[in-house]
ROTOR-748018 format. One record per atom (N, C-alpha, C, O): atom name; residue number from 1; x, y negated, z negated; residue in three letters. Coordinates in steps of 0.2 Angstrom, whole numbers, plus 5000, padded with zeros to 4 digits. Each point is the difference from the previous one (the first is absolute). Layout:
! ROTOR-748018
+-------+-----+------+------+------+---------+
: atomo : num :    x :    y :    z : residuo :
+-------+-----+------+------+------+---------+
:    CA : NUM :    X :    Y :    Z :     Ala :
...
+-------+-----+------+------+------+---------+
***
This chain:
! ROTOR-748018
+-------+-----+------+------+------+---------+
: atomo : num :    x :    y :    z : residuo :
+-------+-----+------+------+------+---------+
:     N :   1 : 4935 : 4531 : 5068 :     Met :
:    CA :   1 : 4993 : 4997 : 5001 :     Met :
:     C :   1 : 4998 : 5002 : 4993 :     Met :
:     O :   1 : 5003 : 5005 : 4997 :     Met :
:     N :   2 : 4992 : 4991 : 5000 :     Thr :
:    CA :   2 : 4997 : 5000 : 4993 :     Thr :
:     C :   2 : 4992 : 5001 : 5001 :     Thr :
:     O :   2 : 4997 : 4995 : 5003 :     Thr :
:     N :   3 : 5000 : 5009 : 4993 :     Leu :
:    CA :   3 : 4993 : 5000 : 4999 :     Leu :
:     C :   3 : 4998 : 4999 : 4994 :     Leu :
:     O :   3 : 5002 : 5004 : 4995 :     Leu :
:     N :   4 : 4993 : 4991 : 5004 :     Ala :
:    CA :   4 : 4998 : 4997 : 4994 :     Ala :
:     C :   4 : 4992 : 5004 : 4999 :     Ala :
:     O :   4 : 4996 : 5000 : 5004 :     Ala :
:     N :   5 : 5004 : 5003 : 4990 :     Ile :
:    CA :   5 : 4995 : 5004 : 4998 :     Ile :
:     C :   5 : 4997 : 4997 : 4993 :     Ile :
:     O :   5 : 5004 : 5000 : 4996 :     Ile :
:     N :   6 : 4988 : 4999 : 5004 :     Gln :
:    CA :   6 : 4999 : 4998 : 4993 :     Gln :
:     C :   6 : 4992 : 5002 : 5000 :     Gln :
:     O :   6 : 4997 : 5002 : 5005 :     Gln :
:     N :   7 : 5001 : 4999 : 4988 :     Pro :
:    CA :   7 : 4993 : 5003 : 5000 :     Pro :
:     C :   7 : 4995 : 4995 : 5003 :     Pro :
:     O :   7 : 5001 : 4994 : 4998 :     Pro :
:     N :   8 : 4994 : 5009 : 5006 :     Arg :
:    CA :   8 : 4995 : 4996 : 5002 :     Arg :
:     C :   8 : 4996 : 4996 : 4995 :     Arg :
:     O :   8 : 4998 : 4994 : 5002 :     Arg :
:     N :   9 : 5000 : 5008 : 4992 :     Asp :
:    CA :   9 : 4996 : 4998 : 4995 :     Asp :
:     C :   9 : 5004 : 4995 : 4994 :     Asp :
:     O :   9 : 4998 : 4998 : 4995 :     Asp :
:     N :  10 : 5009 : 5002 : 5006 :     Ala :
:    CA :  10 : 5003 : 4997 : 4995 :     Ala :
:     C :  10 : 5000 : 4992 : 5001 :     Ala :
:     O :  10 : 5003 : 4998 : 5005 :     Ala :
:     N :  11 : 4995 : 4998 : 4989 :     Val :
:    CA :  11 : 5001 : 4993 : 5001 :     Val :
:     C :  11 : 5007 : 4998 : 4999 :     Val :
:     O :  11 : 5002 : 4995 : 5003 :     Val :
:     N :  12 : 5001 : 5008 : 4992 :     Ser :
:    CA :  12 : 5009 : 4999 : 5000 :     Ser :
:     C :  12 : 5002 : 5007 : 4999 :     Ser :
:     O :  12 : 4996 : 5004 : 4998 :     Ser :
:     N :  13 : 5010 : 4997 : 5003 :     Gly :
:    CA :  13 : 5002 : 5006 : 4999 :     Gly :
:     C :  13 : 5008 : 5000 : 5004 :     Gly :
:     O :  13 : 5002 : 4995 : 5002 :     Gly :
:     N :  14 : 5001 : 5011 : 4997 :     Ser :
:    CA :  14 : 5006 : 5000 : 5004 :     Ser :
:     C :  14 : 5001 : 5003 : 5008 :     Ser :
:     O :  14 : 4998 : 5005 : 5001 :     Ser :
:     N :  15 : 5005 : 4991 : 5003 :     Val :
:    CA :  15 : 4999 : 5002 : 5007 :     Val :
:     C :  15 : 5006 : 5005 : 5001 :     Val :
:     O :  15 : 5006 : 4999 : 4998 :     Val :
:     N :  16 : 4993 : 5006 : 5005 :     Leu :
:    CA :  16 : 5005 : 5005 : 5002 :     Leu :
:     C :  16 : 5003 : 4999 : 5006 :     Leu :
:     O :  16 : 4997 : 5000 : 5005 :     Leu :
:     N :  17 : 5009 : 4999 : 4996 :     Met :
:    CA :  17 : 5005 : 4998 : 5005 :     Met :
:     C :  17 : 5004 : 5006 : 5002 :     Met :
:     O :  17 : 5005 : 5001 : 4997 :     Met :
:     N :  18 : 4992 : 5002 : 5009 :     Val :
:    CA :  18 : 5004 : 5006 : 5002 :     Val :
:     C :  18 : 5006 : 4998 : 5005 :     Val :
:     O :  18 : 4998 : 4997 : 5005 :     Val :
:     N :  19 : 5008 : 5005 : 4994 :     Asp :
:    CA :  19 : 5004 : 4999 : 5006 :     Asp :
:     C :  19 : 5000 : 5006 : 5004 :     Asp :
:     O :  19 : 5001 : 5006 : 4998 :     Asp :
:     N :  20 : 4997 : 4993 : 5008 :     Leu :
:    CA :  20 : 5001 : 5006 : 5003 :     Leu :
:     C :  20 : 5007 : 5002 : 5004 :     Leu :
:     O :  20 : 5000 : 5005 : 5004 :     Leu :
:     N :  21 : 5004 : 4992 : 4995 :     Val :
:    CA :  21 : 5007 : 5001 : 5001 :     Val :
:     C :  21 : 5000 : 5001 : 5009 :     Val :
:     O :  21 : 5004 : 5004 : 5002 :     Val :
:     N :  22 : 4992 : 4993 : 5002 :     Val :
:    CA :  22 : 5001 : 4999 : 5007 :     Val :
:     C :  22 : 5000 : 4992 : 5002 :     Val :
:     O :  22 : 4998 : 4995 : 4996 :     Val :
:     N :  23 : 5004 : 5005 : 5010 :     Ser :
:    CA :  23 : 4998 : 4992 : 5002 :     Ser :
:     C :  23 : 4993 : 4999 : 5003 :     Ser :
:     O :  23 : 4997 : 5006 : 5000 :     Ser :
:     N :  24 : 5000 : 4990 : 5002 :     Arg :
:    CA :  24 : 4994 : 4998 : 5003 :     Arg :
:     C :  24 : 5000 : 5004 : 5006 :     Arg :
:     O :  24 : 5005 : 5001 : 5003 :     Arg :
:     N :  25 : 4989 : 5002 : 4999 :     Pro :
:    CA :  25 : 5000 : 5004 : 5007 :     Pro :
:     C :  25 : 5001 : 4996 : 5006 :     Pro :
:     O :  25 : 5003 : 5002 : 5005 :     Pro :
:     N :  26 : 4995 : 4991 : 4994 :     Asp :
:    CA :  26 : 5002 : 4996 : 5006 :     Asp :
:     C :  26 : 5007 : 4997 : 5000 :     Asp :
:     O :  26 : 5000 : 4995 : 5003 :     Asp :
:     N :  27 : 5004 : 5007 : 4993 :     Ser :
:    CA :  27 : 5007 : 4997 : 4999 :     Ser :
:     C :  27 : 5003 : 5001 : 5007 :     Ser :
:     O :  27 : 5000 : 5005 : 5003 :     Ser :
:     N :  28 : 5003 : 4990 : 5000 :     Trp :
:    CA :  28 : 5004 : 5000 : 5007 :     Trp :
:     C :  28 : 5006 : 5005 : 5000 :     Trp :
:     O :  28 : 5001 : 5004 : 5005 :     Trp :
:     N :  29 : 5002 : 4996 : 4988 :     Leu :
:    CA :  29 : 5007 : 5002 : 4999 :     Leu :
:     C :  29 : 4998 : 5009 : 4999 :     Leu :
:     O :  29 : 5004 : 5004 : 5003 :     Leu :
:     N :  30 : 4992 : 4997 : 4994 :     Ser :
:    CA :  30 : 4998 : 5007 : 5000 :     Ser :
:     C :  30 : 4993 : 5002 : 4999 :     Ser :
:     O :  30 : 4997 : 5001 : 4995 :     Ser :
:     N :  31 : 5000 : 4999 : 5011 :     Pro :
:    CA :  31 : 4992 : 5002 : 5000 :     Pro :
:     C :  31 : 4999 : 5005 : 4999 :     Pro :
:     O :  31 : 5005 : 5004 : 5001 :     Pro :
:     N :  32 : 4990 : 4999 : 4998 :     His :
:    CA :  32 : 4997 : 5006 : 4997 :     His :
:     C :  32 : 4993 : 5001 : 5000 :     His :
:     O :  32 : 4997 : 4994 : 5000 :     His :
:     N :  33 : 4999 : 5011 : 4999 :     Gln :
:    CA :  33 : 4993 : 5001 : 5000 :     Gln :
:     C :  33 : 4997 : 5002 : 4994 :     Gln :
:     O :  33 : 4995 : 5004 : 5000 :     Gln :
:     N :  34 : 5008 : 4996 : 4994 :     Thr :
:    CA :  34 : 5000 : 5003 : 4994 :     Thr :
:     C :  34 : 4993 : 4998 : 4997 :     Thr :
:     O :  34 : 4998 : 4994 : 4999 :     Thr :
:     N :  35 : 4998 : 5011 : 4998 :     Ala :
:    CA :  35 : 4993 : 4998 : 4998 :     Ala :
:     C :  35 : 5000 : 5000 : 4994 :     Ala :
:     O :  35 : 5003 : 5005 : 4998 :     Ala :
:     N :  36 : 4994 : 4991 : 4997 :     Val :
:    CA :  36 : 4997 : 5002 : 4993 :     Val :
:     C :  36 : 4993 : 5002 : 5000 :     Val :
:     O :  36 : 4995 : 4996 : 5002 :     Val :
:     N :  37 : 5004 : 5011 : 4996 :     Lys :
:    CA :  37 : 4993 : 5003 : 5000 :     Lys :
:     C :  37 : 4997 : 5000 : 4993 :     Lys :
:     O :  37 : 5004 : 4999 : 4995 :     Lys :
:     N :  38 : 4989 : 5001 : 5004 :     Pro :
:    CA :  38 : 4998 : 5000 : 4994 :     Pro :
:     C :  38 : 5003 : 5006 : 4995 :     Pro :
:     O :  38 : 4999 : 4999 : 4994 :     Pro :
:     N :  39 : 5003 : 5006 : 5008 :     Ala :
:    CA :  39 : 5001 : 5006 : 4996 :     Ala :
:     C :  39 : 5007 : 4997 : 4997 :     Ala :
:     O :  39 : 5002 : 5002 : 4994 :     Ala :
:     N :  40 : 5001 : 4994 : 5010 :     Met :
:    CA :  40 : 5008 : 4998 : 4998 :     Met :
:     C :  40 : 4999 : 4994 : 4994 :     Met :
:     O :  40 : 5004 : 4999 : 4996 :     Met :
:     N :  41 : 4990 : 4998 : 5005 :     Val :
:    CA :  41 : 4998 : 4994 : 4996 :     Val :
:     C :  41 : 4998 : 5003 : 4992 :     Val :
:     O :  41 : 5002 : 4998 : 4995 :     Val :
:     N :  42 : 4995 : 5008 : 5006 :     Arg :
:    CA :  42 : 4998 : 5004 : 4994 :     Arg :
:     C :  42 : 5006 : 5002 : 4996 :     Arg :
:     O :  42 : 5001 : 5000 : 4994 :     Arg :
:     N :  43 : 5004 : 5003 : 5010 :     Glu :
:    CA :  43 : 5006 : 5002 : 4997 :     Glu :
:     C :  43 : 5004 : 4994 : 4997 :     Glu :
:     O :  43 : 5003 : 5001 : 4995 :     Glu :
:     N :  44 : 4997 : 4993 : 5009 :     Met :
:    CA :  44 : 5003 : 4995 : 4996 :     Met :
:     C :  44 : 4998 : 4998 : 4993 :     Met :
:     O :  44 : 5003 : 4999 : 4995 :     Met :
:     N :  45 : 4991 : 5000 : 5005 :     Ile :
:    CA :  45 : 4995 : 4998 : 4994 :     Ile :
:     C :  45 : 5002 : 5006 : 4995 :     Ile :
:     O :  45 : 5002 : 4998 : 4994 :     Ile :
:     N :  46 : 4996 : 5007 : 5008 :     Ala :
:    CA :  46 : 5002 : 5006 : 4994 :     Ala :
:     C :  46 : 5008 : 5000 : 4998 :     Ala :
:     O :  46 : 5002 : 5000 : 4994 :     Ala :
:     N :  47 : 5001 : 5000 : 5010 :     Gly :
:    CA :  47 : 5008 : 4998 : 4998 :     Gly :
:     C :  47 : 5001 : 4994 : 4996 :     Gly :
:     O :  47 : 5004 : 5000 : 4996 :     Gly :
:     N :  48 : 4993 : 4995 : 5006 :     Ala :
:    CA :  48 : 5002 : 4994 : 4996 :     Ala :
:     C :  48 : 4996 : 5000 : 4993 :     Ala :
:     O :  48 : 5003 : 4998 : 4995 :     Ala :
:     N :  49 : 4992 : 5005 : 5005 :     Leu :
:    CA :  49 : 4996 : 5002 : 4993 :     Leu :
:     C :  49 : 5005 : 5003 : 4996 :     Leu :
:     O :  49 : 5001 : 4998 : 4994 :     Leu :
:     N :  50 : 5002 : 5008 : 5008 :     Ala :
:    CA :  50 : 5003 : 5005 : 4997 :     Ala :
:     C :  50 : 5007 : 4996 : 4998 :     Ala :
:     O :  50 : 5004 : 5002 : 4995 :     Ala :
:     N :  51 : 4998 : 4993 : 5009 :     Ser :
:    CA :  51 : 5007 : 4996 : 4998 :     Ser :
:     C :  51 : 4999 : 4995 : 4995 :     Ser :
:     O :  51 : 5004 : 4996 : 4998 :     Ser :
:     N :  52 : 4989 : 5003 : 5000 :     Gly :
:    CA :  52 : 4999 : 4994 : 4995 :     Gly :
:     C :  52 : 4996 : 4994 : 5003 :     Gly :
:     O :  52 : 5000 : 4995 : 4996 :     Gly :
:     N :  53 : 4997 : 5006 : 5010 :     Trp :
:    CA :  53 : 4996 : 4994 : 5002 :     Trp :
:     C :  53 : 4993 : 5000 : 4996 :     Trp :
:     O :  53 : 4997 : 5005 : 4999 :     Trp :
:     N :  54 : 5002 : 4989 : 4999 :     Gln :
:    CA :  54 : 4993 : 4999 : 4996 :     Gln :
:     C :  54 : 4996 : 4994 : 5004 :     Gln :
:     O :  54 : 5000 : 4994 : 4998 :     Gln :
:     N :  55 : 4997 : 5009 : 5006 :     Pro :
:    CA :  55 : 4995 : 4995 : 5005 :     Pro :
:     C :  55 : 4996 : 4995 : 4996 :     Pro :
:     O :  55 : 5000 : 4994 : 5003 :     Pro :
:     N :  56 : 4997 : 5007 : 4991 :     Phe :
:    CA :  56 : 4996 : 4997 : 4998 :     Phe :
:     C :  56 : 5003 : 4995 : 4993 :     Phe :
:     O :  56 : 4996 : 4998 : 4996 :     Phe :
:     N :  57 : 5011 : 5002 : 5004 :     His :
:    CA :  57 : 5002 : 4996 : 4995 :     His :
:     C :  57 : 5005 : 4994 : 5005 :     His :
:     O :  57 : 5004 : 5001 : 5004 :     His :
:     N :  58 : 4994 : 4993 : 4994 :     Ala :
:    CA :  58 : 5004 : 4995 : 5003 :     Ala :
:     C :  58 : 5006 : 5000 : 4998 :     Ala :
:     O :  58 : 5002 : 4996 : 4995 :     Ala :
:     N :  59 : 5003 : 5007 : 5008 :     Thr :
:    CA :  59 : 5007 : 5000 : 4998 :     Thr :
:     C :  59 : 5004 : 4997 : 5006 :     Thr :
:     O :  59 : 5006 : 4999 : 4998 :     Thr :
:     N :  60 : 4992 : 4999 : 5008 :     Gly :
:    CA :  60 : 5004 : 4998 : 5006 :     Gly :
:     C :  60 : 5001 : 5005 : 5004 :     Gly :
:     O :  60 : 4997 : 5006 : 4999 :     Gly :
:     N :  61 : 5005 : 4993 : 5006 :     Pro :
:    CA :  61 : 5001 : 5006 : 5005 :     Pro :
:     C :  61 : 5005 : 5007 : 4998 :     Pro :
:     O :  61 : 5005 : 4999 : 4997 :     Pro :
:     N :  62 : 4992 : 5007 : 5005 :     Phe :
:    CA :  62 : 5004 : 5006 : 4999 :     Phe :
:     C :  62 : 5003 : 5002 : 5007 :     Phe :
:     O :  62 : 4996 : 5000 : 5005 :     Phe :
:     N :  63 : 5010 : 5001 : 4994 :     Phe :
:    CA :  63 : 5005 : 5001 : 5007 :     Phe :
:     C :  63 : 5001 : 5008 : 5000 :     Phe :
:     O :  63 : 5002 : 5003 : 4995 :     Phe :
:     N :  64 : 4995 : 5000 : 5010 :     Tyr :
:    CA :  64 : 5001 : 5007 : 5002 :     Tyr :
:     C :  64 : 5003 : 5002 : 5006 :     Tyr :
:     O :  64 : 4998 : 4996 : 5005 :     Tyr :
:     N :  65 : 5006 : 5009 : 4996 :     Lys :
:    CA :  65 : 5003 : 5002 : 5006 :     Lys :
:     C :  65 : 4996 : 5006 : 5003 :     Lys :
:     O :  65 : 5000 : 5005 : 4997 :     Lys :
:     N :  66 : 4999 : 4995 : 5010 :     Tyr :
:    CA :  66 : 4997 : 5005 : 5002 :     Tyr :
:     C :  66 : 5002 : 5001 : 5007 :     Tyr :
:     O :  66 : 4997 : 4997 : 5005 :     Tyr :
:     N :  67 : 5009 : 5006 : 4996 :     Pro :
:    CA :  67 : 5003 : 5000 : 5007 :     Pro :
:     C :  67 : 4997 : 5003 : 5006 :     Pro :
:     O :  67 : 4999 : 5007 : 5000 :     Pro :
:     N :  68 : 4998 : 4991 : 5004 :     Leu :
:    CA :  68 : 4997 : 5002 : 5007 :     Leu :
:     C :  68 : 5005 : 5003 : 5005 :     Leu :
:     O :  68 : 5005 : 4997 : 5001 :     Leu :
:     N :  69 : 4993 : 5009 : 5001 :     Ile :
:    CA :  69 : 5004 : 5003 : 5006 :     Ile :
:     C :  69 : 4998 : 4996 : 5006 :     Ile :
:     O :  69 : 4994 : 4998 : 5001 :     Ile :
:     N :  70 : 5011 : 5000 : 5003 :     Arg :
:    CA :  70 : 4999 : 4995 : 5005 :     Arg :
:     C :  70 : 4999 : 5006 : 5006 :     Arg :
:     O :  70 : 5003 : 5005 : 5000 :     Arg :
:     N :  71 : 4991 : 4992 : 5005 :     Asp :
:    CA :  71 : 4999 : 5003 : 5005 :     Asp :
:     C :  71 : 5002 : 4997 : 5007 :     Asp :
:     O :  71 : 4997 : 4996 : 5003 :     Asp :
:     N :  72 : 5008 : 5006 : 4999 :     Cys :
:    CA :  72 : 5003 : 4996 : 5005 :     Cys :
:     C :  72 : 4999 : 5002 : 5007 :     Cys :
:     O :  72 : 5003 : 4998 : 5005 :     Cys :
:     N :  73 : 4992 : 5007 : 4996 :     Ser :
:    CA :  73 : 4997 : 5002 : 5006 :     Ser :
:     C :  73 : 4996 : 4995 : 5004 :     Ser :
:     O :  73 : 4998 : 5001 : 5005 :     Ser :
+-------+-----+------+------+------+---------+
***
C-alpha cells in the first residue's frame, strides 16, 4: 500500500510517496486491520524530510519506506 503526501499550499512541488510495506487491508489474500494514524503521518513526513525530501521544490516524486506493523487480529 502506498500513501501520497503533499503540502496543502504548494502549487507545484514534490509529492512524498510512502511505501507502507503492507498490502491493502481489504486484500482477500491477506486481510488485516492495520491503521495509519496522524502521529504516523507526522513521523513519515519528519523521516522523509530528514532523508532529503524537499516538498516545495518541483523535483518529481520522493519515495520513502515506512513499514507498518500488520494488525492481524
